C-alpha positions in Angstrom: -41.4 -1.4 -45.3 -40.8 1.7 -43.2 -42.3 0.0 -40.1 -40.0 -3.0 -40.5 -36.9 -0.8 -40.7 -38.1 1.1 -37.6 -38.8 -2.1 -35.8 -35.4 -3.5 -36.8 -33.6 -0.3 -35.6 -35.6 -0.5 -32.3 -34.6 -4.2 -31.7 -31.0 -3.5 -32.7 -30.8 -0.6 -30.2 -32.4 -2.7 -27.6 -30.0 -5.6 -28.2 -27.0 -3.1 -28.0 -28.4 -1.6 -24.8 -29.0 -5.1 -23.3 -25.5 -6.3 -24.2 -24.0 -3.2 -22.6 -26.1 -3.8 -19.4 -25.1 -7.5 -19.3 -21.4 -6.6 -19.8 -21.5 -4.0 -17.0 -23.2 -6.5 -14.7 -20.5 -9.1 -15.5 -17.7 -6.6 -14.8 -19.4 -5.6 -11.5 -19.7 -9.2 -10.5 -16.0 -9.9 -11.4 -14.9 -6.8 -9.4 -17.0 -7.8 -6.4 -15.6 -11.3 -6.5 -12.0 -10.1 -6.8 -12.4 -7.6 -3.9 -14.0 -10.3 -1.7 -11.1 -12.7 -2.6 -8.5 -9.9 -1.8 -10.1 -9.3 1.6 -10.0 -13.0 2.3 -6.3 -13.3 1.3 -5.5 -10.2 3.3 -7.0 -11.9 6.4 -5.0 -15.0 5.7 -1.8 -12.9 5.3 -2.1 -11.4 8.7 -2.4 -14.9 10.2 0.5 -15.9 8.1 2.5 -13.0 9.5 1.5 -13.6 13.1 2.7 -17.2 12.8 6.1 -15.7 11.9 6.2 -13.6 15.0 4.8 -10.3 13.8 2.2 -8.5 16.0 -0.4 -6.5 14.2 -0.5 -2.9 15.5 -3.0 -1.6 13.0 -5.0 -2.4 9.8 -5.6 0.0 6.9 -3.4 2.6 8.6 -3.3 6.0 7.0 -0.7 8.7 6.9 -1.4 12.2 5.6 1.2 14.2 3.8 1.5 16.9 1.1 3.6 18.1 -1.7 4.0 21.5 -3.2 3.0 22.3 -6.7 3.7 25.8 -7.9 3.8 26.9 -4.3 0.4 25.4 -3.6 0.0 22.7 -0.9 -1.5 19.5 -2.3 -2.6 17.1 0.5 -2.8 13.3 0.0 -3.2 10.1 2.0 -1.4 6.8 1.9 -3.0 3.7 3.3 -1.0 0.6 4.2 -2.7 -2.8 4.7 -0.9 -3.5 8.0 1.3 -1.9 10.6 3.3 -4.6 12.4 5.9 -5.0 15.1 8.5 -7.7 15.8 11.5 -7.6 18.0 11.0 -4.0 18.8 11.0 -3.0 15.1 8.1 -1.5 13.2 7.1 -2.8 9.7 4.5 -1.9 7.1 2.9 -4.7 5.1 1.2 -4.5 1.7 -0.7 -7.5 0.4 -1.2 -7.9 -3.3 -3.5 -10.4 -4.9 -4.9 -11.5 -8.2 -3.7 -10.0 -11.5 -2.1 -7.1 -9.7 1.6 -6.8 -10.0 2.9 -9.6 -7.9 6.5 -8.4 -7.5 8.0 -5.4 -5.8 10.1 -4.9 -8.9 7.1 -3.6 -10.8 7.4 0.2 -11.0 3.9 1.0 -9.6 4.4 -1.4 -6.7 7.9 -0.2 -6.0 6.7 3.5 -5.9 3.9 2.5 -3.5 6.4 0.7 -1.2 8.7 3.7 -1.3 5.8 6.0 -0.2 5.2 3.7 2.7 8.9 3.7 3.6 9.0 7.5 3.5 5.8 8.2 5.3 5.7 5.4 7.9 9.5 5.2 8.4 9.5 1.5 9.2 12.4 -0.8 9.7 11.3 -2.2 6.3 8.3 -2.8 4.2 6.8 -6.3 3.8 5.5 -7.2 0.4 3.1 -10.1 0.7 2.1 -12.1 -2.4 -1.3 -13.2 -1.2 -1.7 -15.8 -4.0 1.6 -17.6 -3.2 1.8 -16.8 0.5 5.3 -15.4 0.1 6.7 -12.5 2.1 9.4 -10.2 0.6 11.2 -7.7 2.9 11.8 -4.5 1.0 14.0 -1.7 2.3 15.3 1.5 0.9 18.6 2.0 2.9 19.5 5.2 1.1 16.2 6.8 2.0 17.0 6.9 5.7 20.8 7.1 5.8 20.7 10.8 6.4 17.9 10.5 8.9 19.8 7.8 10.8 23.0 9.9 10.6 21.1 12.9 12.0 19.7 10.7 14.8 23.2 9.5 15.8 24.5 13.1 15.5 21.8 14.3 18.0 22.7 11.5 20.4 26.4 12.3 20.2 25.8 16.0 20.7 23.5 15.3 23.7 26.0 13.0 25.3 28.9 15.4 24.5 27.0 18.4 25.9 26.2 16.4 29.0 29.8 15.4 29.5 31.1 18.9 28.9 28.5 20.4 31.3 29.5 17.7 33.9 33.2 18.4 33.6 33.0 22.1 33.5 31.8 22.4 37.1 
């Protein structure tokens, strides 16, 4: 009787182990398939954007930045799918596919797009729904109002200084 119990426990443990291995394999296959599909849709998205007059300047472009935590410098990187140009303006594009949040209104996506806007300083950020082939232009006008004001202030000061220097002779 003891041998039967030991054999039963052994087969039960083997069945559990086998089930877990098969489940892990299925998850790996699904992840691999979704990543391959995402890469395919990203490539389709760049062609879609080029048809609309955008020129690809870079793929998987990174920017490094840091934040301070308790006085300590914590570095991080942000990677955008595409850096684009059109009509002399620079854009950053993010392609989303699959079950990922498919709207820029989703908090995690919105925060990601805001990071792009702050670190790349583009004209706007393009959110591409890879499944539907739709492009949404997302901008954060308040994020750069002070930077643009400062830019115009420098131009005005430069021109004013030039004119004052010219007239003071």
